[in-house]
N, C-alpha and C positions, 0 to 999 in steps of 0.2 A: 149230842154233838150235831153241829150243823151240817146239814146236807152237801156244801162246798167243801168241808173240812178236809183236809188230802190224805188224812187217815181214813175217813169216810169211803173215798174213794180207792182206796187201796184196799180197804175188807169187801167192797165190791167187787173188784180185780179177783181176790181171793175165793171168793162165794163162786165167781163163774167158771173158774179154774176148777175147782174140785166138781163142782156140775159136770162139767164136760168130762173129766175123770171117771165119774158115776156113768157117766152114758156109755162111755168106751166097754166100761166093767161089765154093763147088760146086754153088749151088741159085740160086733166086731167088724172087720173091714166091710166085707161083704154086703151085711146089711146096710150102710150107707148107702151103697147102688139102689137096694131093692126095696127099701122101706121108707118113702117119701117122709114120712114124720121125725122117723130116725134122723136123717140127713137134714132137715130142716130145724130139730133141737140142737143136735150137733152144731152146725153151722151158724146157729144163734149163740150158743155158747162163746162159741169161739169168737164171735164178731164183737160180743159185749166185752169180753175180755179186753179188746181192742180199743172198746167205745170207753170203755173207763179209765184206760192206760192212757187216753188222750186226753182227759178232763184232770191227770194229775199233773201237778204245778211244774214248768221246767227247773225250777229250782230242787223241786224232791227227784224228778229223775235224775237232774246233773249229780243229786248226793248219793244215787244209788246206777252207776255205770254197769254194774253188772248184770242188771236186767236190761234185755235187748228191746228198749222203748220202742225204736225204730222200726223193728220189725215188727213188733205187737199191733203196731198202730197200722202199720201197711199192710198186715195181713188182715184187718177191720176193712180199708178201702177196699180191697180186692175182692172181698169177699161180698160187702153191699151194694158198690160199685160195678163191680164184674163177675155179677151173679148166676149169667148164661153162660160162663165158661170155670166154674167153680169144678178144679181137680179134687176130687174124693181121695185120693192116694193123700196129697198134698195134707187136708183138712185131717186125717187119720194120724199122719205122722205126728201133726202138729199138736194133737191132743195123747198123743201115746207114748210120745219122745219128747218134746218140747215142754209141754204143761208141767209133767212130772220133775222137769229140769227147773223151770219157774216157781214153783210153790216154794221151796226151800228159800229161795231168795226173798218171796213176797213175806214169807213167817218173818224172815230177820230185818226186814225193814219195817215192817208193822210193829214188832216188837220195841225195834229202837226208837221209832215216833211215839209209842204207847207211854215208853219210858221218858221221853223228854216233855211228854205230854203232863205227866205227873207231878214233875217238879214244877210246883207252883211258888211265887215269893209268898215270903212272910207277910200277911194280913197283921196290923196293928190289933192289940186285943182291947175287948172294949173297956176295960179301968184304962186304957192308953190315955192322958191327957189330952193328945191330937187329935182323938177320933171323935168324930163328930157325935155317936152316942152318949161318952162320956159326959158330954156335957149336959146331958138333960137325964133326972132320974125317970124310973118306969112311971110315976106318977104323971109326971110333966107330959112323958110323949102318950099317955092316954087321953090327956084334955086337949090334946091338938088337931 
């Protein structure tokens, strides 16, 4: 899949959301205040959810209005540009409340997009007279 494929962006979004959840399971709210590395990791995971959400096309975003795209992207902006004023309570609530709500919605959207991608148009068979390969025998192709 190409890097800019919307499905790739959604898969990355899912991966960062799952990473944020794993971090929350390994720590607690107090640790956000006490452990700088834990705090940086958690904030980075949440910011990356927003970064990848911002790279999802408007068309895909509009097809999935149940996902709060604007809020997710806005959170990323606040974390990245307002880093001096990050409130750990909000980060913790985002990861422990909002991310678990987001993941099933992402899974559904990813499933829908994968199902749509699996539907490919019928390609002409090699013996089809209109197919360019049907014009030449294998011997003709090997001498070209």
